[in-house]
C-alpha positions, -999 to 999 in steps of 0.1 A, spaced: 449 35 323 414 49 315 400 65 283 381 96 295 375 132 287 386 163 307 352 167 324 354 131 337 390 137 349 380 167 370 348 152 383 367 120 394 390 141 416 363 165 428 340 136 439 369 121 459 374 153 479 338 164 484 309 158 507 286 181 488 283 192 452 259 220 444 254 221 406 236 237 377 242 227 341 259 249 315 278 240 284 305 226 284 307 219 321 275 199 325 290 164 323 310 171 355 278 175 374 261 147 355 289 123 363 289 132 400 251 128 402 253 94 384 281 82 407 262 93 438 230 75 426 251 43 422 264 46 458 300 55 448 320 66 479 345 95 482 378 91 499 361 94 533 339 64 526 307 85 521 284 92 491 285 127 479 254 148 484 247 162 449 220 189 446 209 207 415 198 243 421 177 266 400 206 287 386 244 290 390 238 318 415 218 294 436 245 268 432 271 292 445 249 302 474 245 265 483 283 261 481 288 290 504 262 278 529 276 242 529 311 254 534 300 276 562 285 245 578 318 227 576 311 204 546 337 200 519 320 213 489 326 218 451 308 230 420 312 229 382 305 257 358 315 279 328 309 312 311 279 332 323 274 306 349 307 315 365 298 352 364 266 345 384 287 330 411 309 362 416 291 376 446 294 344 466 330 339 454 339 372 470 324 361 503 339 326 501 374 341 496 368 368 521 358 342 547 388 321 538 367 289 531 386 261 514 369 249 482 376 242 445 354 253 416 360 233 384 355 254 353 356 243 316 366 278 303 343 292 277 336 325 259 313 349 276 281 360 258 287 396 246 274 407 213 262 372 208 263 338 226 292 315 219 296 281 234 332 278 222 365 285 239 385 313 253 393 323 289 371 354 292 351 337 320 380 328 343 397 361 336 366 379 347 368 365 383 405 371 390 396 398 416 374 376 436 403 363 457 403 327 442 437 312 434 438 295 400 453 263 385 451 256 348 455 224 328 462 218 291 454 181 288 432 154 303 461 141 323 470 176 336 433 182 344 433 152 367 466 160 383 460 197 388 426 190 403 444 170 430 469 198 436 441 224 439 421 203 464 451 197 485 464 232 484 431 249 492 429 230 525 463 241 537 462 276 522 426 284 535 422 302 501 396 289 476 408 276 442 394 278 407 407 248 386 401 254 349 408 239 315 397 246 280 360 241 272 355 214 245 392 214 236 399 196 269 365 191 286 353 168 257 385 156 242 390 119 249 425 106 258 440 75 274 454 87 308 466 73 340 438 74 366 448 86 401 432 61 425 412 72 455 437 53 477 465 74 463 445 105 468 437 96 504 474 90 511 481 127 502 454 142 524 466 157 557 438 154 582 449 183 603 439 207 575 404 192 572 401 195 610 411 231 607 384 237 581 357 220 602 367 238 634 357 271 617 322 258 608 291 276 621 275 255 649 256 263 681 283 252 705 308 276 690 290 308 682 307 333 659 298 365 642 295 356 605 286 390 590 294 425 601 295 460 587 327 479 587 337 515 579 365 520 553 394 522 578 386 488 595 374 472 562 407 480 545 427 467 574 408 434 571 417 432 534 454 437 543 454 408 568 450 381 542 481 391 522 503 366 541 480 338 531 482 347 494 520 352 496 522 316 509 502 300 481 529 295 454 551 275 479 521 255 490 511 247 454 547 236 446 548 215 478 518 195 466 530 193 431 561 176 446 542 153 469 519 143 440 549 136 418 563 112 445 531 92 441 523 93 404 557 100 389 546 132 370 565 163 381 550 197 378 565 231 386 551 266 390 572 276 359 585 252 333 606 262 303 593 246 271 612 255 239 644 253 220 671 236 241 697 256 222 682 290 229 709 316 228 693 347 243 674 355 275 659 384 293 640 390 325 604 401 330 588 405 364 617 386 380 612 355 358 637 346 332 622 342 297 642 324 271 637 328 233 656 317 202 
């Protein structure tokens, strides 16, 4: 058991899975990058026995560009951000998703600056990037933040779709709770090397030249957009698969949908194919 906040929980898992972390501080996500940088300076090793290469850029846009470049080079890469910082990453997020690069962005969700700046919480930032092509996992506690981070990092490798793992800024990012830490040995036992190999095989390198960028007219461009549908259709099953595999190791079971409410609910109805119960 460890007594930590949500940022530490997310960083603990992100550090385990990553070779590179490109960061830029923004409230309330800054401690995730700070912790990663501190651990790297102390020589802490990820699950692959290597120290994470942590680099601070000059803006969140630069951090997202560095993430895109590192992923293109075959390095497992992550970043941490919130609010306007996340919005500055949108152009690279579209490219990362479009090129089907496996990564997880960890976001401590925060209000966007509109008529004024607010450092406090809502989900206007993560809701603003839904059309980038990133899948999303969300957590409501420090324990869930750690657990969902593991699920996201495992799922992105198999799905070849990038993930955004988010939790409430301050309410979860800075709240301190006593939780069960998932050890790096347990994390390593869940990793399936063939999916890391699959990711690395698509890296840019001289001995395997590829065309990275092209220009397409609308007919071909739209066909390209349609080709990824099967990968997104597969994501719910992949996420549930890793929720089940994680539960076998840590004993906490998650599902895509969980009913929480009155056990004696008498009425129900259906919406979008999902049964909703109410009392």
